[in-house]
C-alpha positions in Angstrom: 0.0 0.0 0.0 2.8 2.4 0.8 4.5 1.5 -2.3 1.4 2.3 -4.4 0.9 5.7 -2.6 4.5 6.5 -3.3 4.1 5.6 -7.0 1.0 7.7 -7.3 2.7 10.6 -5.7 5.6 10.2 -8.1 3.3 10.1 -11.1 1.6 13.3 -9.9 5.0 15.0 -9.4 6.2 13.9 -12.9 2.9 15.0 -14.5 3.2 18.4 -12.7 6.8 18.8 -14.0 5.7 17.9 -17.5 2.9 20.5 -17.3 5.3 23.2 -16.0 7.8 22.3 -18.7 5.1 22.7 -21.4 4.1 26.0 -20.0 7.7 27.2 -20.0 8.3 26.1 -23.6 5.1 27.9 -24.7 6.3 31.0 -22.9 9.7 30.8 -24.5 8.0 30.4 -27.9 5.8 33.5 -27.3 8.7 35.6 -26.0 10.8 35.5 -29.1 12.7 38.7 -29.9 10.9 39.1 -33.2 7.7 37.6 -34.4 7.8 35.2 -37.4 6.1 37.7 -39.7 8.8 40.3 -39.0 11.5 37.8 -39.9 9.7 37.0 -43.1 9.3 40.7 -43.9 13.0 41.2 -43.2 14.0 38.4 -45.7 11.6 39.9 -48.3 13.1 43.3 -47.9 16.7 42.0 -48.0 15.9 40.0 -51.2 14.4 43.0 -52.9 17.3 45.2 -51.8 19.8 42.7 -53.2 17.9 42.5 -56.5 17.7 46.3 -56.9 21.4 46.9 -56.1 22.4 44.1 -58.4 20.4 45.6 -61.2 21.8 49.1 -60.6 25.3 47.8 -60.5 24.8 46.0 -63.8 23.1 49.0 -65.3 25.9 51.4 -64.4 28.7 49.1 -65.5 27.0 48.8 -68.9 26.4 52.6 -68.9 30.1 53.2 -68.2 31.1 50.9 -71.0 28.7 52.6 -73.4 30.1 56.0 -72.5 33.6 54.8 -73.1 32.6 53.4 -76.5 30.9 56.8 -77.3 33.9 58.8 -76.3 36.2 56.5 -78.4 33.9 56.9 -81.4 33.7 60.7 -80.9 37.5 60.9 -80.7 37.8 58.8 -83.9 35.2 60.9 -85.7 36.7 64.2 -84.4 40.2 63.2 -85.6 38.8 62.4 -89.0 37.1 65.8 -89.3 40.2 67.6 -87.9 42.5 66.0 -90.4 40.4 67.1 -93.3 40.2 70.7 -91.9 44.0 70.8 -91.2 44.7 69.5 -94.8 42.7 72.4 -96.1 44.3 75.0 -93.7 48.0 74.3 -93.3 48.8 77.5 -91.5 46.3 76.8 -88.8 47.7 73.3 -88.5 51.2 74.6 -87.9 49.8 77.0 -85.2 47.9 74.1 -83.7 51.0 72.0 -83.5 52.9 74.8 -81.8 50.1 75.4 -79.3 49.9 71.6 -78.6 53.6 71.4 -78.0 53.5 74.4 -75.7 50.5 72.9 -73.8 52.3 69.5 -73.4 55.4 71.1 -72.0 53.3 73.1 -69.5 51.5 69.9 -68.5 54.7 68.0 -68.0 56.1 70.8 -65.7 53.2 70.4 -63.4 
């Protein structure tokens, strides 16, 4: 009889501990730093942010390459036009060469 009373008491104690443990686990689950929806919202924001910055990086790299190509093309076209003009006006070409040489020497001094 004593043994049965002790076993019943032990079962009650174990059951009480299990109930308290479940309550503690529920409280821990409820007391998270951030709710689940905030975490999901953060991941969505970070994903969109990454996509936008990736696109902008790609766009500006291509923009820079297009600008370099345009500058190269303009230089090539400009030199062709200048050659034709200087062939027609040799005096101006000599003055230009003198000016360019003087300008280069000033740039080298700096």
